[in-house]
C-alpha positions in Angstrom: 55.8 78.4 96.3 56.2 82.0 97.3 53.7 84.2 99.1 52.6 87.8 98.5 54.8 89.9 100.8 51.8 92.1 101.8 48.7 89.8 102.2 50.4 86.4 102.3 48.5 84.9 99.4 50.1 81.8 98.1 51.2 82.2 94.5 50.8 79.6 91.9 53.0 78.7 89.0 50.6 80.5 86.7 50.8 83.8 88.6 53.5 85.4 86.5 52.4 89.0 86.9 54.3 91.3 89.4 50.8 92.2 90.8 49.3 90.0 93.5 46.1 88.3 92.2 44.5 88.7 95.7 45.3 92.2 96.9 46.6 93.7 93.6 49.8 95.2 95.2 52.9 95.5 93.1 55.0 92.8 94.8 58.2 94.0 93.4 58.0 97.3 95.2 56.4 96.2 98.5 58.6 97.6 101.3 60.9 99.4 98.8 61.0 102.6 100.7 61.6 101.0 104.0 64.4 98.8 102.6 65.9 101.8 100.9 66.2 103.7 104.2 67.4 100.6 106.0 70.2 100.1 103.5 71.1 103.8 103.5 71.4 103.8 107.3 73.5 100.6 107.3 75.7 102.0 104.6 76.2 105.2 106.6 77.4 103.2 109.6 79.5 100.7 107.7 81.2 103.4 105.7 82.1 105.3 108.8 83.5 102.2 110.4 85.8 101.5 107.4 86.9 105.2 107.4 87.8 105.1 111.1 89.9 102.0 110.7 91.7 103.5 107.7 92.3 106.7 109.7 93.8 104.7 112.6 95.9 102.6 110.2 97.3 105.7 108.5 97.9 107.5 111.9 99.7 104.5 113.3 102.4 104.8 110.6 102.3 108.4 109.5 100.4 110.2 112.2 103.4 112.1 113.5 107.2 112.3 113.2 107.5 109.8 116.1 105.4 107.2 114.3 107.7 107.5 111.3 110.8 107.2 113.5 109.2 104.1 115.2 108.8 102.5 111.8 112.4 103.2 110.9 113.7 102.0 114.3 111.8 98.8 114.2 114.3 97.2 111.9 117.3 98.2 114.0 117.4 95.1 116.3 117.4 92.9 113.2 120.1 94.9 111.5 122.2 94.9 114.8 122.4 91.1 114.6 124.6 91.5 111.5 127.4 92.6 113.9 129.2 89.4 115.0 129.5 88.6 118.7 132.5 86.3 118.6 132.8 83.1 116.6 133.6 79.4 116.8 135.6 77.1 114.5 135.2 73.5 113.7 138.3 71.5 112.8 137.6 68.0 111.5 139.6 65.7 109.2 139.4 67.2 105.7 136.9 69.9 106.9 137.3 73.2 108.6 134.8 76.0 109.1 134.5 79.2 111.0 131.1 80.6 111.9 130.3 83.9 113.5 127.8 84.5 116.3 125.8 86.7 114.0 122.8 86.7 111.7 124.8 85.7 108.7 126.7 83.1 110.7 123.4 81.5 111.9 122.2 81.4 108.3 125.4 79.7 107.2 125.1 77.2 110.1 121.5 76.2 109.2 122.3 76.0 105.5 125.8 74.4 105.9 124.8 70.9 104.9 124.4 69.3 108.4 126.6 71.7 110.4 123.7 72.5 112.8 122.8 68.8 113.3 126.5 68.0 114.0 126.8 70.8 116.6 123.6 69.8 118.4 124.4 66.1 118.4 128.0 66.4 119.6 127.2 67.3 123.3 126.7 63.5 123.8 130.3 62.9 122.7 132.9 61.7 125.3 135.6 63.7 123.6 134.3 67.3 123.6 130.8 66.9 124.8 131.1 69.7 127.5 132.4 72.2 125.0 129.7 71.4 122.4 127.0 71.6 125.1 128.2 75.1 126.0 128.2 76.0 122.3 124.6 74.7 121.8 123.4 76.7 124.8 125.1 79.8 123.4 123.5 79.3 120.0 120.0 78.9 121.5 120.6 82.1 123.5 121.5 83.9 120.3 118.5 82.4 118.5 116.4 83.9 121.3 117.8 87.3 120.6 117.0 86.9 116.9 113.4 85.8 117.8 112.8 88.8 120.0 114.2 91.1 117.3 111.7 89.6 114.8 108.9 89.9 117.4 109.7 93.5 117.9 109.7 94.2 114.2 106.4 92.4 113.7 104.7 94.1 116.6 105.8 97.5 115.2 104.4 96.6 111.8 101.1 95.6 113.5 100.9 98.8 115.5 97.6 99.7 113.8 95.8 97.0 115.7 95.7 99.3 118.7 97.2 102.8 118.5 96.9 103.0 122.4 98.3 99.7 123.5 100.7 98.5 120.8 103.5 100.8 122.1 103.5 98.8 125.4 103.6 95.5 123.5 106.5 96.6 121.3 108.3 98.0 124.4 107.7 94.6 126.2 109.3 92.7 123.4 112.2 95.1 123.2 112.8 94.8 127.0 112.9 91.1 126.7 115.3 91.5 123.8 117.7 93.4 126.0 117.6 90.8 128.7 118.2 87.8 126.3 121.0 89.8 124.5 122.9 90.2 127.8 122.3 86.5 128.6 123.5 85.5 125.2 126.7 87.5 125.5 127.3 85.8 128.8 126.6 82.3 127.4 128.9 83.0 124.4 131.6 84.1 126.9 131.2 80.9 128.9 131.5 78.8 125.8 134.6 80.7 124.7 136.3 79.9 128.1 135.2 76.3 128.2 138.4 74.3 127.6 138.7 72.0 124.6 140.2 68.5 124.9 140.9 67.5 121.4 141.0 70.7 119.4 137.9 69.9 117.4 136.1 73.1 118.6 137.5 76.5 119.5 135.7 79.8 120.1 136.0 83.3 121.2 133.5 85.8 122.7 132.7 89.4 121.8 130.6 92.4 122.5 128.7 92.6 119.2 125.4 92.1 120.9 125.8 95.5 122.6 124.6 96.9 119.3 121.4 94.8 119.7 121.0 96.2 123.2 121.3 99.7 121.9 118.9 99.0 119.1 116.3 97.5 121.5 116.8 100.5 123.8 116.2 102.9 121.0 112.9 101.1 120.1 111.8 101.3 123.8 112.5 105.1 124.0 110.5 105.9 120.8 107.6 103.7 121.9 107.5 105.2 125.4 107.4 108.7 124.0 104.6 107.7 121.7 102.7 106.1 124.6 103.1 109.3 126.6 102.3 111.8 123.9 99.7 109.7 122.1 99.1 109.3 118.4 96.8 112.1 116.9 94.0 110.8 114.7 91.7 113.3 112.9 88.2 112.2 112.3 85.4 114.0 110.4 82.5 115.2 112.4 80.3 112.3 113.5 82.6 109.6 112.2 83.6 108.2 115.5 79.9 108.1 116.8 78.8 106.3 113.6 81.6 103.7 114.0 80.6 103.2 117.7 76.9 102.7 116.6 78.0 100.2 113.9 79.8 98.1 116.5 76.7 98.1 118.7 74.5 97.2 115.7 76.8 94.3 114.9 76.6 93.2 118.5 72.8 93.2 118.3 72.4 96.1 120.8 70.7 98.4 118.3 67.6 98.2 116.1 68.4 99.7 112.7 64.7 100.5 112.0 64.5 102.7 115.1 67.5 104.9 114.2 66.9 108.3 112.5 68.0 109.2 109.0 70.6 110.6 108.9 71.7 108.7 112.0 74.2 111.4 113.1 73.5 115.0 112.3 76.5 117.0 111.2 77.2 120.2 109.4 77.3 118.2 106.1 73.9 116.6 106.7 72.4 120.0 107.8 73.6 121.6 104.6 72.0 118.8 102.5 68.7 119.2 104.5 68.8 123.0 103.9 69.3 122.4 100.1 66.4 120.0 100.0 64.2 122.4 101.9 65.1 125.2 99.6 64.3 123.1 96.5 61.0 122.1 98.0 60.2 125.8 98.8 61.1 126.9 95.3 59.0 124.1 93.8 56.0 125.1 96.0 56.3 128.8 95.0 56.6 127.9 91.3 53.5 125.6 91.6 51.5 128.4 93.4 52.5 130.9 90.7 51.4 128.6 88.0 48.1 128.1 89.8 47.5 131.8 90.0 48.2 132.3 86.3 45.8 129.5 85.4 43.2 131.1 87.7 
């Protein structure tokens, strides 16, 4: 059974009243004022924490012209992969197919009803194993470019995680994208020059991945500029301090009961206090006037 929150008296099933049979206190309202102020203080901190996160989220995407440009440039590496960087052709009995080293070519390779499996298994063949091995290496190189293009895009879309550090993360992915793009071009060139023995496989190189290099470079430039200039975030007075106190409270470093109310004094809270003081003064004067008239 429950106990009285004030005196600790053990309540019985027959004690249906909201008043304690031992001390007579209204158990429903015991600690009401203290709990009210606790909840008000917690709401003040929690609301500020949410507002700070929203402000940073908004600033990461729309905080300046550069953040908008970054968002637009984030898709460039993926779009650049639409430019073919050479191609290869399969010539089998009753079957011929040409596939570009490009985003659409890769999609057709994976959805071509076993084409990708055939290409990856043929390096063990005695007829054209060397040529297919070079093709497989070139394909993996191009897939690495596509992977870093996607990583760059995702990191740009997740830039709100840290408006100070995500520029470095995006630039890191873009730098790696430039390196693997150059390596992939070399690997495709090596494949194109690998001699074929039976004419099953032929290929040619290209420079289409230079578009990806340029796209990655553009992403790096924008993010380095953002890293240098910073992203402006406008907070209301006291909002950052409240958000910092909220984190300390969640970490167990603060006692909510020992914090004042309001926790952070601002122009807004001072105005409210002045209005309350004025109303109290008006009420006091009105009460004194009524007392004089009655006297």
